[in-house]
VOPAGU-2260 file (C-alpha; in pm, 1 decimal, decimal comma):
REM VOPAGU-2260
SITE   aa  ch    i         X         Y         Z
SITE  MET   A    0      -9,7      -5,1     -34,4
SITE  SER   A    1     267,0     253,5     119,0
SITE  LYS   A    2     439,7     202,1    -261,8
SITE  TYR   A    3      95,7     312,4    -438,5
SITE  LEU   A    4      57,5     595,5    -175,6
SITE  GLU   A    5     408,1     724,5    -314,4
SITE  VAL   A    6     290,9     672,6    -667,4
SITE  PHE   A    7      53,6     868,9    -606,8
SITE  VAL   A    8     203,9    1170,6    -415,8
SITE  ALA   A    9     518,1    1131,7    -699,8
SITE  GLY   A   10     192,6    1180,4    -917,8
SITE  TYR   A   11     124,9    1485,0    -750,6
SITE  GLU   A   12     439,3    1641,0    -760,8
SITE  SER   A   13     547,0    1545,4   -1116,0
SITE  TYR   A   14     229,7    1698,7   -1287,9
SITE  ALA   A   15     244,6    2034,6   -1066,4
SITE  ARG   A   16     644,8    2067,8   -1180,4
SITE  TYR   A   17     505,9    2034,3   -1533,6
SITE  LEU   A   18     217,5    2254,0   -1561,0
SITE  TRP   A   19     430,9    2540,8   -1372,6
SITE  GLY   A   20     726,2    2483,0   -1608,8
SITE  GLU   A   21     448,7    2507,8   -1889,9
SITE  LEU   A   22     309,4    2839,6   -1748,1
SITE  THR   A   23     625,3    2968,0   -1673,2
SITE  HIS   A   24     900,1    2874,0   -1956,7
SITE  PRO   A   25     709,1    2905,4   -2305,7
SITE  HIS   A   26     849,6    2682,7   -2599,3
SITE  LEU   A   27     774,4    2534,9   -2917,7
SITE  LYS   A   28     601,7    2212,1   -2764,6
SITE  ASN   A   29     414,7    2371,7   -2467,1
SITE  TYR   A   30      79,7    2254,1   -2447,9
SITE  VAL   A   31     -80,2    2571,9   -2254,2
SITE  TYR   A   32      61,0    2851,1   -2521,2
SITE  TRP   A   33     -84,4    2630,6   -2802,9
SITE  LEU   A   34    -424,3    2562,7   -2629,4
SITE  ILE   A   35    -411,5    2956,2   -2631,1
SITE  GLY   A   36    -293,0    3031,1   -2939,4
SITE  VAL   A   37    -499,9    2775,9   -3135,6
SITE  SER   A   38    -822,4    2949,5   -2941,0
SITE  LEU   A   39    -766,5    3253,7   -3034,9
SITE  PHE   A   40    -651,3    3158,0   -3393,7
SITE  PHE   A   41   -1031,2    3033,2   -3397,7
SITE  PHE   A   42   -1249,5    3264,4   -3238,4
SITE  VAL   A   43   -1052,6    3553,1   -3456,9
SITE  LEU   A   44   -1217,3    3343,2   -3755,0
SITE  GLU   A   45   -1498,4    3348,6   -3565,2
SITE  LEU   A   46   -1535,9    3730,5   -3597,8
SITE  LEU   A   47   -1396,5    3812,4   -3930,6
SITE  ARG   A   48   -1591,9    3533,6   -4119,4
SITE  PRO   A   49   -1912,0    3366,2   -3910,7
SITE  TRP   A   50   -2107,5    3118,4   -4022,3
SITE  ARG   A   51   -2371,5    3248,1   -3792,2
SITE  PRO   A   52   -2359,1    3614,3   -3848,0
SITE  GLU   A   53   -2648,2    3684,9   -3531,2
SITE  GLN   A   54   -2480,0    3461,6   -3256,7
SITE  PRO   A   55   -2336,9    3685,0   -3045,6
SITE  ARG   A   56   -1952,5    3720,2   -3060,0
SITE  PHE   A   57   -1922,9    3633,4   -2692,6
SITE  ARG   A   58   -2207,6    3383,7   -2739,9
SITE  LYS   A   59   -2409,1    3221,1   -2431,3
SITE  ASP   A   60   -2173,2    3010,9   -2228,5
SITE  PHE   A   61   -1856,3    3142,2   -2368,7
SITE  TRP   A   62   -1655,1    3213,2   -2072,2
SITE  LEU   A   63   -1803,4    2898,6   -1914,4
SITE  ASP   A   64   -1684,2    2693,5   -2197,0
SITE  ALA   A   65   -1342,0    2902,9   -2187,9
SITE  PHE   A   66   -1290,5    2782,8   -1808,0
SITE  TYR   A   67   -1392,4    2448,0   -1933,2
SITE  MET   A   68   -1119,1    2417,3   -2185,3
SITE  PHE   A   69    -817,5    2486,3   -1911,0
SITE  PHE   A   70   -1000,9    2298,6   -1692,6
SITE  ASN   A   71   -1026,6    1963,9   -1827,5
SITE  PHE   A   72    -704,0    2009,0   -2074,5
SITE  PHE   A   73    -462,3    2103,6   -1740,0
SITE  LEU   A   74    -689,6    2126,9   -1418,6
SITE  PHE   A   75    -805,8    1792,2   -1365,1
SITE  SER   A   76    -515,7    1663,6   -1403,9
SITE  LEU   A   77    -361,7    1856,4   -1146,1
SITE  ILE   A   78    -658,6    1817,2    -861,6
SITE  ILE   A   79    -680,4    1443,7    -927,3
SITE  TYR   A   80    -656,5    1268,2   -1232,8
SITE  ASN   A   81    -297,3    1242,1   -1272,1
SITE  ALA   A   82    -177,7    1134,4    -932,8
SITE  ALA   A   83    -499,6     849,8    -979,3
SITE  SER   A   84    -385,9     704,5   -1327,4
SITE  ASP   A   85     -74,2     666,7   -1211,2
SITE  VAL   A   86    -169,8     459,9    -927,0
SITE  VAL   A   87    -428,3     297,9   -1156,5
SITE  VAL   A   88    -142,8     204,9   -1424,5
SITE  ASN   A   89     110,3      81,9   -1178,0
SITE  LEU   A   90    -175,0    -163,1    -997,7
SITE  VAL   A   91    -273,7    -290,7   -1352,2
SITE  SER   A   92     111,7    -369,3   -1443,7
SITE  ASP   A   93     139,7    -554,3   -1103,5
SITE  ALA   A   94    -197,3    -743,4   -1170,9
SITE  LEU   A   95     -75,2    -849,3   -1491,6
SITE  THR   A   96     293,5    -934,4   -1350,1
SITE  ALA   A   97     123,1   -1147,8   -1117,7
SITE  ILE   A   98     -54,2   -1361,1   -1350,4
SITE  GLY   A   99     257,8   -1385,0   -1533,4
SITE  VAL   A  100     180,8   -1173,5   -1809,6
SITE  GLU   A  101     530,1    -921,3   -1871,0
SITE  ASN   A  102     408,4    -767,6   -2196,5
SITE  LEU   A  103     119,9    -594,9   -2353,6
SITE  VAL   A  104     277,8    -528,3   -2678,7
SITE  ALA   A  105     100,9    -727,9   -2950,5
SITE  ILE   A  106     267,5    -518,4   -3248,8
SITE  GLU   A  107     599,1    -391,3   -3226,8
SITE  VAL   A  108     649,5     -59,2   -3383,1
SITE  ARG   A  109     933,0      53,6   -3222,2
SITE  SER   A  110    1114,4      27,6   -3560,3
SITE  TRP   A  111     910,7     191,8   -3748,0
SITE  PRO   A  112     986,6     507,3   -3864,9
SITE  ALA   A  113     862,7     794,2   -3634,2
SITE  TRP   A  114     566,2     953,0   -3927,5
SITE  LEU   A  115     444,8     615,0   -3930,6
SITE  GLN   A  116     402,5     558,6   -3558,9
SITE  LEU   A  117     252,5     887,0   -3538,0
SITE  VAL   A  118     -28,7     760,0   -3811,7
SITE  VAL   A  119     -67,9     450,8   -3646,5
SITE  LEU   A  120    -117,8     621,8   -3288,5
SITE  PHE   A  121    -338,7     860,6   -3467,3
SITE  LEU   A  122    -572,1     590,0   -3637,8
SITE  VAL   A  123    -612,2     374,1   -3320,2
SITE  ARG   A  124    -680,9     659,4   -3095,6
SITE  ASP   A  125    -901,9     872,8   -3293,5
SITE  PHE   A  126   -1146,8     516,3   -3378,7
SITE  VAL   A  127   -1118,3     397,6   -3030,0
SITE  HIS   A  128   -1289,1     718,3   -2919,5
SITE  TRP   A  129   -1536,4     746,1   -3194,3
SITE  ASN   A  130   -1618,6     429,1   -3032,4
SITE  GLY   A  131   -1609,0     557,4   -2728,2
SITE  HIS   A  132   -1803,5     842,3   -2805,6
SITE  GLN   A  133   -2100,4     631,9   -2893,6
SITE  LEU   A  134   -2078,8     467,2   -2558,6
SITE  LEU   A  135   -2146,3     812,6   -2400,2
SITE  HIS   A  136   -2454,1     806,9   -2582,0
SITE  ARG   A  137   -2596,7     456,8   -2568,1
SITE  VAL   A  138   -2468,7     386,0   -2216,7
SITE  PRO   A  139   -2775,8     599,5   -1991,1
SITE  PHE   A  140   -2561,7     660,8   -1719,5
SITE  LEU   A  141   -2297,2     763,1   -1961,1
SITE  TRP   A  142   -2535,7     965,1   -2109,2
SITE  GLU   A  143   -2567,6    1175,7   -1852,4
SITE  PHE   A  144   -2258,8    1276,0   -1802,1
SITE  HIS   A  145   -2258,1    1334,0   -2147,5
SITE  LYS   A  146   -2536,0    1583,3   -2125,9
SITE  VAL   A  147   -2246,0    1852,0   -2028,0
SITE  HIS   A  148   -2112,9    1886,3   -2353,4
SITE  HIS   A  149   -2462,0    1877,7   -2542,1
SITE  SER   A  150   -2615,4    2142,3   -2270,7
SITE  VAL   A  151   -2431,1    2376,5   -2521,2
SITE  GLU   A  152   -2685,4    2601,6   -2712,7
SITE  GLN   A  153   -2499,7    2853,2   -2915,7
SITE  MET   A  154   -2187,6    2670,4   -3077,5
SITE  GLY   A  155   -1838,2    2792,0   -3090,4
SITE  PHE   A  156   -1490,4    2676,1   -3075,1
SITE  ALA   A  157   -1451,4    2681,4   -2700,6
SITE  ALA   A  158   -1748,4    2418,8   -2679,9
SITE  HIS   A  159   -1518,2    2185,7   -2784,6
SITE  LEU   A  160   -1379,0    2095,0   -2444,9
SITE  ARG   A  161   -1687,0    2127,8   -2260,3
SITE  TYR   A  162   -1756,4    1785,1   -2118,0
SITE  HIS   A  163   -1787,2    1662,4   -1745,0
SITE  TRP   A  164   -1461,8    1520,1   -1643,5
SITE  MET   A  165   -1626,6    1170,6   -1638,6
SITE  GLU   A  166   -1522,7    1181,8   -1977,4
SITE  ASN   A  167   -1135,7    1220,2   -1946,6
SITE  VAL   A  168   -1203,6     864,2   -1698,7
SITE  VAL   A  169   -1408,0     683,2   -1974,7
SITE  TYR   A  170   -1183,9     793,3   -2306,6
SITE  ARG   A  171    -860,1     718,9   -2088,1
SITE  ALA   A  172    -957,1     386,1   -1969,5
SITE  ILE   A  173   -1098,7     245,0   -2279,4
SITE  GLU   A  174    -773,5     406,3   -2477,1
SITE  TYR   A  175    -480,6     243,3   -2243,7
SITE  LEU   A  176    -496,2     -88,8   -2349,7
SITE  PRO   A  177    -521,2     -58,6   -2730,0
SITE  LEU   A  178    -222,8     178,4   -2751,4
SITE  ALA   A  179     -22,0     -35,8   -2506,9
SITE  MET   A  180    -100,6    -316,7   -2730,8
SITE  ILE   A  181      39,0    -131,6   -3028,6
SITE  GLY   A  182     408,3    -116,0   -2808,5
SITE  PHE   A  183     456,9     237,9   -3016,2
SITE  GLY   A  184     796,8     401,8   -2913,7
SITE  ILE   A  185     744,2     764,9   -2910,0
SITE  SER   A  186     726,2     878,6   -2606,5
SITE  ASP   A  187     557,2    1282,4   -2704,2
SITE  PHE   A  188     304,2    1280,0   -2913,4
SITE  PHE   A  189     290,3    1646,9   -2888,0
SITE  ILE   A  190     178,1    1693,1   -3310,7
SITE  VAL   A  191    -105,8    1468,0   -3221,4
SITE  HIS   A  192    -267,4    1614,9   -2971,7
SITE  VAL   A  193    -211,7    1959,1   -3089,1
SITE  PHE   A  194    -350,6    1844,8   -3435,7
SITE  SER   A  195    -681,8    1681,1   -3265,9
SITE  LEU   A  196    -731,7    1992,8   -3031,8
SITE  ALA   A  197    -703,4    2193,7   -3356,5
SITE  VAL   A  198    -971,7    1999,1   -3559,8
SITE  GLY   A  199   -1202,7    1964,4   -3268,9
SITE  HIS   A  200   -1249,1    2342,3   -3188,7
SITE  PHE   A  201   -1312,6    2377,9   -3572,5
SITE  ASN   A  202   -1557,7    2089,5   -3530,8
SITE  HIS   A  203   -1723,3    2346,5   -3327,4
SITE  SER   A  204   -1649,1    2638,8   -3423,8
SITE  ASN   A  205   -1896,7    2904,4   -3579,5
SITE  TRP   A  206   -1697,4    2954,9   -3903,8
SITE  LYS   A  207   -1808,9    2768,2   -4236,5
SITE  LEU   A  208   -1488,6    2604,1   -4461,9
SITE  GLU   A  209   -1557,8    2401,4   -4731,2
SITE  LEU   A  210   -1390,6    2074,7   -4760,3
SITE  GLY   A  211   -1509,3    1890,2   -5089,0
SITE  PRO   A  212   -1356,3    1577,0   -5088,8
SITE  LEU   A  213   -1199,7    1601,9   -4760,1
SITE  LYS   A  214   -1541,0    1626,9   -4551,0
SITE  TYR   A  215   -1553,6    1236,7   -4614,7
SITE  VAL   A  216   -1193,4    1210,8   -4402,0
SITE  PHE   A  217   -1217,5    1517,1   -4131,6
SITE  ASN   A  218   -1512,8    1657,2   -3896,6
SITE  ASN   A  219   -1615,6    1994,1   -3995,7
SITE  PRO   A  220   -1844,5    2234,4   -3806,0
SITE  GLN   A  221   -2134,6    2161,5   -4090,6
SITE  MET   A  222   -2129,5    1776,7   -4037,7
SITE  HIS   A  223   -2099,9    1797,4   -3608,0
SITE  ILE   A  224   -2331,6    2054,6   -3569,0
SITE  TRP   A  225   -2626,3    1790,6   -3681,1
SITE  HIS   A  226   -2452,5    1566,2   -3381,9
SITE  HIS   A  227   -2536,9    1868,6   -3126,9
SITE  VAL   A  228   -2908,8    1875,1   -3249,5
SITE  LYS   A  229   -3194,4    1916,3   -3013,2
SITE  ASN   A  230   -3437,8    1692,6   -3169,7
SITE  LEU   A  231   -3297,2    1376,5   -3311,9
SITE  PRO   A  232   -3423,3    1180,9   -3622,6
SITE  ALA   A  233   -3632,6     949,4   -3535,2
SITE  ASN   A  234   -3395,4     699,1   -3725,4
SITE  ARG   A  235   -3120,8     799,0   -3508,2
SITE  PRO   A  236   -3248,0     803,2   -3141,7
SITE  HIS   A  237   -2876,4     753,4   -3058,1
SITE  GLY   A  238   -2753,7    1021,0   -3235,2
SITE  MET   A  239   -2550,7    1025,6   -3492,4
SITE  ASN   A  240   -2201,0    1185,9   -3632,5
SITE  PHE   A  241   -1953,1    1063,1   -3341,8
SITE  GLY   A  242   -1643,6    1108,5   -3489,4
SITE  LEU   A  243   -1412,6    1353,8   -3315,8
SITE  THR   A  244   -1127,8    1457,1   -3566,2
SITE  LEU   A  245   -1232,9    1181,7   -3830,3
SITE  SER   A  246   -1559,1    1209,3   -4027,9
SITE  LEU   A  247   -1424,9     873,3   -4203,3
SITE  TRP   A  248   -1538,3     621,8   -3910,2
SITE  ASP   A  249   -1885,0     748,9   -3984,2
SITE  TYR   A  250   -1905,1     720,3   -4334,2
SITE  LEU   A  251   -1755,1     381,2   -4371,0
SITE  PHE   A  252   -2023,0     272,0   -4040,8
SITE  GLY   A  253   -2309,7     413,9   -4129,1
SITE  THR   A  254   -2293,7     666,3   -3841,1
SITE  ALA   A  255   -2320,0    1003,0   -4101,1
SITE  CYS   A  256   -2633,8    1186,1   -4109,4
SITE  ILE   A  257   -2653,2    1561,0   -4224,9
SITE  PRO   A  258   -3030,0    1628,3   -4319,8
SITE  GLU   A  259   -2989,8    1956,0   -4479,3
SITE  ASP   A  260   -2798,3    2243,5   -4372,3
SITE  GLY   A  261   -2763,3    2294,7   -3983,8
SITE  ARG   A  262   -2714,5    2634,3   -3969,9
SITE  ASP   A  263   -2982,3    2728,7   -3732,6
SITE  ILE   A  264   -3079,3    2376,2   -3572,9
SITE  GLU   A  265   -3181,9    2391,5   -3228,6
SITE  LEU   A  266   -2927,6    2246,4   -3074,0
SITE  GLY   A  267   -2910,2    2077,1   -2692,1
SITE  PHE   A  268   -3151,1    1801,4   -2558,9
SITE  THR   A  269   -3505,2    1813,2   -2525,7
SITE  ASP   A  270   -3480,6    1828,9   -2072,1
SITE  LEU   A  271   -3238,3    2100,9   -2094,5
SITE  GLU   A  272   -3397,4    2358,1   -1957,3
SITE  GLU   A  273   -3337,4    2143,6   -1649,3
SITE  PHE   A  274   -2997,6    2087,9   -1663,7
SITE  PRO   A  275   -2733,9    2274,0   -1465,0
SITE  LYS   A  276   -2640,7    2599,1   -1567,2
SITE  THR   A  277   -2315,1    2629,8   -1353,7
SITE  PHE   A  278   -1979,2    2436,7   -1368,3
SITE  VAL   A  279   -2012,6    2308,7   -1028,9
SITE  GLY   A  280   -2369,3    2175,5   -1079,3
SITE  GLN   A  281   -2254,4    1989,8   -1430,6
SITE  SER   A  282   -1946,1    1848,6   -1260,5
SITE  LEU   A  283   -2170,0    1669,6    -988,8
SITE  HIS   A  284   -2438,5    1593,9   -1246,7
SITE  GLY   A  285   -2479,3    1205,1   -1357,7
SITE  PHE   A  286   -2444,7    1067,6    -959,7
SITE  GLY   A  287   -2781,9    1119,5    -859,4
SITE  ARG   A  288   -3114,9    1035,4   -1081,6
SITE  ARG   A  289   -3079,7     900,0   -1427,8
SITE  ARG   A  290   -3325,5     973,5   -1684,1
SITE  GLN   A  291   -3334,5     803,2   -2077,9
SITE  ARG   A  292   -3258,8    1021,9   -2348,1
SITE  SER   A  293   -3546,5    1123,1   -2547,8
SITE  ALA   A  294   -3574,3    1255,7   -2860,2
């Protein structure tokens, strides 16, 4: 037990040092300033060429979403996630060792070129997240957590990172084993994370960009806004367009749906009026009485 307590404490100390270093020492691979930079980029695009020009520049809940961006990207890890996940990883590793499993790697990619490792990581991770996103919609108790993300009533880039902290737990849990099994050798996946961040901001932005054939590969605002529609089509009771970065999975597996131009569609869900409006209320949501999603 003392080992895991030491791991827990060390997790706090290491992440606190990391975050302080990111804040005080700007550098090319600094996540804090890349988050700020990417966010400012899309904010300017929304100001210069909004898809919904009647929407306020500082739309409803803009500042709440801005706080969510930094909470989910950094503060949640500082408060508990990094330390707790270090303990869980050690527990899993020790449990596997106890039953004779010393190595989870099923596909060894360490000898592959760095660019190919990044591509494989990106594709595997995005496909896992696509499946995890469907779970958030199909499993009733997970949907209650995911409602936080769908409580957005006016779409903008910052809505990308408005989500319940339990989603961090869900996504990291389901991606752990697949990523461990491919045995990639790169420890710094900066490019993948920043690319996914930029596309996620783009998907949620109040900005229109015609992608042409690339719309069948990459997610985009005109597709993703239908994921947030309040009144779902009768044949899509659990939603549609589940892709996070890639739209490819939705087109391949039949979950893509763009009925018409969705610029002015109503967003949310049917009991949105009763949903908590504050960060604290939303963060506690999902642990009490649960409701089925209704279209």
